[in-house]
C-alpha positions as CSV (number, residue, x, y, z in Angstrom):
1,M,-17.4,-4.7,41.1
2,K,-17.6,-8.3,39.3
3,N,-17.3,-6.8,35.9
4,Y,-14.4,-4.7,36.7
5,S,-12.3,-7.5,38.2
6,L,-12.9,-9.5,35.3
7,M,-12.1,-7.0,32.7
8,K,-8.3,-6.5,35.2
9,R,-7.8,-10.2,35.3
10,I,-8.3,-10.5,31.1
11,L,-5.9,-7.4,30.8
12,I,-3.2,-8.8,33.3
13,T,-3.6,-12.3,31.7
14,G,-3.2,-10.6,28.0
15,A,0.1,-8.7,29.2
16,L,1.8,-12.1,30.4
17,L,0.8,-14.0,27.4
18,G,2.0,-11.0,25.5
19,I,-1.5,-9.9,24.0
20,S,-2.5,-6.3,23.4
21,F,-5.9,-5.2,24.0
22,S,-7.7,-1.6,23.1
23,V,-11.1,-0.9,24.7
24,I,-12.1,1.6,21.8
25,A,-11.0,0.5,18.3
26,Q,-9.4,3.6,16.7
27,P,-9.1,3.9,13.0
28,N,-5.6,3.3,11.5
29,E,-3.6,5.8,9.4
30,V,-3.1,5.7,6.2
31,D,0.0,6.7,4.3
32,V,-1.8,7.4,0.8
33,T,1.4,8.6,-0.6
34,K,3.0,5.4,0.0
35,R,0.1,2.6,-0.7
36,T,0.6,0.5,-3.6
37,M,-3.0,0.0,-5.5
38,K,-4.8,-2.9,-5.2
39,P,-7.7,-3.0,-7.4
40,G,-10.8,-3.7,-5.9
41,A,-9.5,-4.5,-2.6
42,E,-8.7,-1.0,-0.7
43,P,-11.2,1.0,1.5
44,P,-12.1,4.2,0.9
45,T,-9.8,7.2,2.6
46,W,-12.2,9.0,4.9
47,V,-12.5,12.7,4.9
48,S,-15.2,15.2,6.7
49,L,-16.5,18.0,4.8
50,T,-17.6,20.8,6.6
51,G,-18.1,24.5,5.9
52,F,-19.4,24.2,2.1
53,S,-23.0,24.3,0.8
54,G,-24.9,23.9,-2.4
55,E,-22.8,23.6,-6.0
56,A,-19.6,23.8,-4.2
57,E,-20.1,21.3,-1.6
58,S,-21.8,19.4,-4.5
59,I,-18.6,19.4,-6.8
60,L,-16.4,18.8,-4.2
61,R,-18.2,15.6,-3.1
62,F,-18.0,14.4,-6.6
63,D,-14.5,15.1,-7.2
64,L,-13.6,13.6,-4.1
65,Y,-15.6,10.4,-4.0
66,V,-14.5,9.5,-7.5
67,Q,-11.1,9.4,-6.1
68,G,-11.3,7.0,-3.4
69,F,-12.4,8.9,-0.8
70,N,-15.3,9.0,1.2
71,F,-16.9,11.1,4.1
72,T,-17.5,10.4,7.5
73,N,-17.5,12.6,10.7
74,S,-14.5,14.7,11.9
75,D,-14.1,12.1,14.5
76,A,-13.5,9.5,12.5
77,A,-11.5,11.1,8.9
78,Q,-8.2,10.9,8.8
79,Y,-8.4,14.5,7.0
80,L,-10.3,17.2,8.1
81,I,-11.3,19.5,5.3
82,V,-13.3,22.9,6.2
83,G,-13.9,26.0,4.3
84,S,-16.8,28.3,3.0
85,N,-17.9,29.3,-0.2
86,A,-19.4,32.5,0.5
87,G,-18.1,34.6,-2.4
88,N,-15.1,33.0,-3.2
89,L,-14.1,29.5,-2.3
90,Q,-12.1,29.0,0.9
91,G,-10.8,25.8,2.2
92,R,-8.3,23.9,4.6
93,V,-7.2,20.1,5.0
94,T,-5.7,18.8,8.3
95,D,-4.4,15.5,8.7
96,R,-5.8,14.5,12.0
97,Y,-3.4,12.1,12.6
98,S,-0.1,14.2,12.3
99,K,-1.8,17.5,12.9
100,A,-0.3,18.7,9.8
101,T,-2.0,21.2,7.3
102,L,-2.0,20.1,4.0
103,L,-3.5,23.0,2.4
104,S,-5.2,26.7,3.4
105,K,-6.1,28.7,0.6
106,G,-8.6,30.9,-1.1
107,Y,-9.4,30.7,-4.5
108,S,-10.7,34.2,-6.6
109,G,-11.2,34.3,-10.5
110,G,-13.1,32.0,-12.3
111,S,-16.7,30.2,-11.4
112,L,-17.2,28.5,-8.4
113,V,-17.2,25.2,-10.1
114,D,-13.6,26.4,-11.2
115,Q,-12.6,26.9,-7.5
116,A,-13.9,23.5,-6.0
117,H,-11.7,21.6,-8.8
118,M,-8.7,23.9,-8.0
119,F,-8.8,22.8,-4.6
120,V,-9.7,19.2,-5.1
121,D,-6.5,19.2,-7.5
122,E,-4.3,21.2,-4.9
123,F,-5.4,18.7,-2.2
124,T,-4.6,15.1,-4.2
125,T,-1.2,17.0,-5.5
126,A,-0.3,17.6,-1.6
127,L,-1.0,13.7,-1.1
128,Q,1.1,13.1,-4.5
129,R,-1.3,12.2,-6.3
130,P,-2.0,13.6,-10.2
131,A,-4.6,16.0,-10.4
132,I,-7.7,15.2,-12.6
133,A,-10.4,17.5,-11.4
134,R,-9.6,20.3,-14.2
135,T,-9.1,17.4,-16.7
136,K,-11.6,16.8,-19.7
137,I,-13.2,13.7,-21.5
138,A,-14.1,13.4,-24.8
139,F,-16.7,11.0,-26.3
140,K,-19.3,9.5,-28.7
141,H,-22.9,11.3,-28.1
142,D,-25.3,8.5,-29.7
143,G,-28.7,9.6,-31.7
144,A,-30.3,9.6,-34.9
145,N,-26.7,10.1,-36.1
146,S,-23.5,10.2,-33.7
147,E,-21.4,13.1,-33.2
148,I,-18.0,13.5,-30.7
149,Y,-18.4,15.8,-28.0
150,V,-16.0,17.1,-25.0
151,A,-16.6,17.9,-21.5
152,D,-14.8,18.7,-18.1
153,F,-14.3,14.9,-16.5
154,D,-17.6,15.6,-14.3
155,G,-19.8,16.7,-17.0
156,N,-20.0,20.3,-16.9
157,S,-18.9,22.7,-19.9
158,V,-20.4,19.9,-22.5
159,Q,-19.6,21.2,-26.3
160,A,-20.1,19.4,-29.3
161,V,-17.0,19.0,-31.6
162,T,-18.7,17.7,-34.8
163,A,-21.7,18.5,-36.7
164,D,-21.0,15.9,-39.5
165,N,-24.5,14.3,-39.4
166,T,-23.2,10.8,-39.6
167,I,-21.7,7.9,-37.9
168,V,-18.4,9.2,-36.2
169,A,-16.4,6.7,-33.7
170,A,-13.6,6.3,-31.2
171,P,-12.3,9.8,-30.2
172,T,-8.9,10.0,-29.0
173,W,-6.7,12.4,-27.3
174,I,-3.5,13.4,-28.3
175,P,-1.7,13.8,-24.9
176,G,-0.7,17.4,-23.9
177,R,-2.9,19.1,-26.3
178,L,-6.3,20.0,-26.7
179,A,-6.8,18.1,-29.9
180,L,-8.3,14.9,-31.0
181,Y,-8.3,12.1,-33.5
182,Y,-11.8,10.2,-34.5
183,T,-13.5,8.6,-37.0
184,S,-16.1,9.8,-39.3
185,Y,-18.3,8.7,-42.2
186,K,-18.3,12.5,-43.3
187,L,-16.3,11.8,-47.0
188,G,-18.4,8.6,-47.3
189,N,-15.5,6.1,-46.1
190,P,-14.2,5.1,-42.4
191,D,-11.6,7.9,-42.4
192,I,-9.6,9.4,-39.2
193,F,-10.0,12.9,-39.1
194,F,-6.9,15.1,-36.9
195,H,-9.3,18.1,-35.2
196,D,-7.4,21.0,-33.1
197,L,-9.8,22.1,-30.5
198,S,-8.3,25.6,-29.7
199,S,-8.2,26.6,-33.3
200,G,-10.8,25.0,-35.1
201,Q,-9.0,23.2,-37.7
202,R,-9.2,19.7,-38.8
203,H,-8.3,17.6,-41.7
204,V,-8.1,14.2,-42.8
205,F,-5.4,12.1,-41.4
206,S,-6.0,8.5,-42.8
207,R,-7.9,7.8,-45.5
208,Y,-6.7,4.1,-47.2
209,S,-9.4,2.4,-48.9
210,G,-11.8,0.2,-46.4
211,L,-11.5,0.8,-42.6
212,N,-9.5,3.5,-40.8
213,T,-10.5,3.3,-37.0
214,A,-9.1,3.5,-33.7
215,A,-6.3,6.1,-34.0
216,S,-4.1,5.8,-30.6
217,V,-1.3,8.1,-29.6
218,S,1.8,7.7,-28.0
219,S,3.8,9.9,-25.4
220,N,6.0,10.9,-28.3
221,G,3.3,11.5,-30.7
222,K,3.5,8.5,-32.8
223,V,-0.1,7.1,-34.1
224,A,-1.1,3.5,-33.9
225,M,-4.9,2.7,-35.8
226,I,-6.5,-0.5,-37.6
227,L,-6.8,-0.4,-41.3
228,S,-8.3,-2.6,-43.5
229,K,-6.2,-1.4,-46.5
230,G,-4.5,-4.9,-46.6
231,G,-7.3,-7.0,-46.8
232,S,-8.1,-7.3,-43.1
233,P,-8.2,-5.2,-40.0
234,D,-4.6,-5.2,-38.8
235,V,-2.6,-2.7,-36.6
236,Y,-0.5,-0.2,-38.5
237,A,1.6,2.7,-37.0
238,C,2.9,5.8,-38.3
239,N,4.6,9.6,-37.7
240,A,2.5,12.1,-36.3
241,D,2.7,13.6,-39.9
242,G,1.5,10.4,-41.6
243,S,4.8,9.5,-42.8
244,G,6.6,5.9,-42.2
245,L,3.6,3.8,-42.1
246,I,4.7,0.7,-41.1
247,R,1.9,-2.9,-40.8
248,L,2.2,-4.4,-37.3
249,T,0.4,-7.4,-37.9
250,A,-0.8,-9.7,-40.7
251,T,-3.0,-12.2,-38.9
252,R,-6.5,-11.5,-40.8
253,E,-8.0,-12.2,-37.5
254,D,-9.6,-8.9,-36.7
255,E,-7.3,-6.8,-34.5
256,S,-8.9,-4.0,-32.9
257,S,-8.7,-1.0,-30.5
258,P,-4.4,-0.1,-30.2
259,C,-3.4,1.3,-27.2
260,W,-0.1,2.5,-26.4
261,S,2.2,1.6,-23.0
262,P,3.5,5.1,-21.7
263,D,7.1,5.1,-22.5
264,G,5.9,4.3,-26.4
265,Q,7.6,0.8,-26.2
266,W,4.9,-1.2,-26.9
267,I,1.2,-1.1,-28.8
268,C,-1.6,-3.4,-26.7
269,F,-4.4,-4.6,-29.0
270,A,-7.4,-7.2,-29.0
271,S,-6.7,-9.9,-31.2
272,K,-7.9,-13.5,-32.0
273,V,-5.7,-16.8,-31.4
274,G,-7.2,-20.3,-32.3
275,G,-11.0,-18.2,-32.5
276,R,-10.7,-17.0,-29.1
277,R,-10.2,-13.0,-28.6
278,V,-6.9,-12.2,-26.7
279,L,-5.4,-9.0,-25.7
280,Q,-1.7,-8.6,-27.6
281,K,1.1,-6.7,-27.9
282,V,3.7,-5.5,-30.3
283,H,6.5,-3.1,-30.6
284,P,6.0,-0.4,-32.8
285,T,8.6,-0.9,-34.9
286,G,7.3,-4.5,-35.7
287,G,8.5,-7.9,-34.2
288,P,6.9,-11.0,-32.7
289,V,3.4,-10.5,-31.3
290,Q,3.4,-11.2,-27.5
291,T,-0.1,-12.2,-25.5
292,V,-0.9,-10.2,-22.3
293,P,-2.6,-13.5,-20.7
294,T,-6.2,-12.9,-18.6
295,P,-6.7,-16.0,-17.1
296,G,-10.1,-17.3,-16.8
297,V,-11.7,-14.0,-18.7
298,L,-13.3,-14.4,-21.7
299,N,-13.1,-12.2,-24.9
300,P,-10.9,-9.2,-23.9
301,S,-11.3,-6.5,-26.1
302,E,-11.1,-2.4,-25.7
303,P,-7.6,-2.2,-23.8
304,D,-6.3,1.1,-22.3
305,W,-2.5,1.2,-20.6
306,S,-2.4,3.4,-17.3
307,P,-0.3,6.5,-17.4
308,D,2.4,4.5,-14.8
309,G,2.7,1.7,-16.9
310,K,1.5,-0.9,-14.4
311,W,-2.1,-2.1,-15.6
312,I,-3.9,-2.8,-18.2
313,V,-7.9,-2.2,-18.0
314,F,-10.1,-3.7,-20.4
315,T,-13.6,-5.1,-21.3
316,A,-14.7,-8.6,-20.9
317,Q,-17.4,-10.0,-22.8
318,M,-19.1,-12.9,-20.9
319,A,-22.7,-13.0,-19.4
320,N,-22.5,-9.5,-19.3
321,F,-20.0,-6.6,-20.8
322,E,-17.7,-6.4,-17.5
323,I,-14.7,-3.7,-17.0
324,C,-11.6,-5.4,-15.7
325,V,-8.2,-5.0,-14.9
326,V,-4.8,-6.7,-15.2
327,P,-1.3,-6.2,-14.3
328,A,0.5,-4.9,-17.4
329,A,2.4,-8.2,-18.4
330,G,-0.9,-10.0,-17.7
331,G,-1.7,-12.2,-14.9
332,T,-4.7,-12.3,-12.1
333,V,-7.2,-10.3,-13.6
334,T,-9.8,-8.2,-11.2
335,E,-13.6,-7.6,-12.4
336,L,-14.7,-4.0,-11.2
337,V,-18.1,-3.0,-12.6
338,S,-20.2,-4.0,-15.5
339,G,-19.4,-1.7,-18.5
340,E,-17.3,-1.5,-21.6
341,D,-15.2,1.5,-23.3
342,P,-13.0,1.7,-20.1
343,S,-10.4,4.9,-20.5
344,W,-7.8,5.7,-17.4
345,S,-7.7,8.8,-16.3
346,P,-3.9,10.8,-15.4
347,N,-3.9,9.2,-11.8
348,S,-3.5,5.7,-12.8
349,R,-6.9,4.8,-10.6
350,T,-10.0,6.5,-11.9
351,L,-11.7,5.4,-15.0
352,V,-14.5,6.6,-17.0
353,Y,-16.5,3.8,-19.0
354,A,-19.8,3.5,-20.6
355,R,-22.8,1.3,-18.7
356,R,-25.6,0.2,-20.0
357,E,-29.1,1.4,-18.6
358,G,-32.3,0.6,-20.7
359,G,-31.9,1.4,-24.2
360,K,-29.0,3.8,-23.5
361,R,-25.4,4.2,-22.3
362,V,-24.3,6.5,-19.4
363,L,-20.9,7.6,-18.7
364,S,-19.9,6.9,-15.3
365,L,-16.5,7.3,-13.4
366,L,-14.8,4.6,-11.6
367,D,-12.5,4.6,-8.4
368,V,-10.3,1.2,-9.2
369,P,-8.8,0.6,-5.8
370,T,-12.4,0.9,-4.0
371,K,-14.6,-0.1,-6.4
372,Q,-16.6,3.4,-5.7
373,Y,-18.6,5.0,-8.9
374,K,-20.8,7.5,-9.9
375,D,-22.8,8.3,-13.0
376,V,-21.5,11.7,-15.2
377,S,-25.5,12.7,-14.8
378,R,-24.6,16.2,-16.2
379,I,-24.1,14.2,-19.2
380,T,-27.7,13.5,-20.6
381,G,-28.9,11.0,-23.8
382,S,-26.6,8.2,-24.4
383,N,-23.5,8.2,-24.7
384,S,-20.2,6.1,-25.5
385,Q,-16.7,5.3,-26.4
386,P,-15.1,7.9,-23.8
387,S,-11.4,9.0,-23.9
388,W,-9.9,10.9,-21.0
389,A,-7.4,13.5,-22.3
390,K,-3.8,13.2,-20.4
């Protein structure tokens, strides 16, 4: 009774002072459709997952975790995911706060893996996020010789693209197409090849004297790349058929890793100013080069511009290789995780990158807001330079 009277006095006093108390803390509802991304500073979105088993459950957990979801019981989750995979996959998603059913559907056709990916895609689409569970990555497989491979983003359906038995590097997707550019020494020189994966057709795209590498394709089909035909590795741009070649830098400072802004108005790349590596950008038609400030970070390289245009991710070489992200205009840098070769997914929040483990490189997926990451364990061996199809 004494404890009850004390609590009563505390509550009355709090009410008089305008202070509110809650005896039992409840999780806050999060409107994930309106949240602005804060790299490395967000809690996960909590979901419960019941009724699934085996491979289907494993796929669902992987797909959701690398997109910023995490798992708890149904009394603490915002989204309740209930289903089964006895035969075909069936699933229902309910928002525990609004009581609304976001998705209720059964799937048929394709494999159980395909059905699980489709369910996750429809769930994230209901939350107004771009779907990524059925997208692909390309990467370099390192062995006695290196070759280019492609796979589903979670490592399923791995397929070899090249069998050149030589050095290959820098695969990059052509937006909206099942096609790649990459560099190969197949003909004795580092040349850029175009490769249509749907037909198997490939041909040399760029074979100037010296280095031809790091092709990057804009949303309207323009190609940026690094060529050393002018005496040093510089940024060039041209049309999709190779015509209209223009040299955009002439600093003799070893430029590398060009990438496009999603609107096609800028090319970001790594360069050096006064002996220090920096990120810079230039218009694809030429003009003055501008620096993208990354204060406090040493040796930024390997930039990639997010599809929503808001962020540039890059590798910083400090004590170790670190994946970092900065606003597209430059500014405060957030260090995310140890690794290199980052590439954005279409949702502008998940990254694929390579991390060093012993004597090999392992591909991993990272959710930028929460820093949750998982290795793509289905892809074995040493792999690097991943590129996410957009």
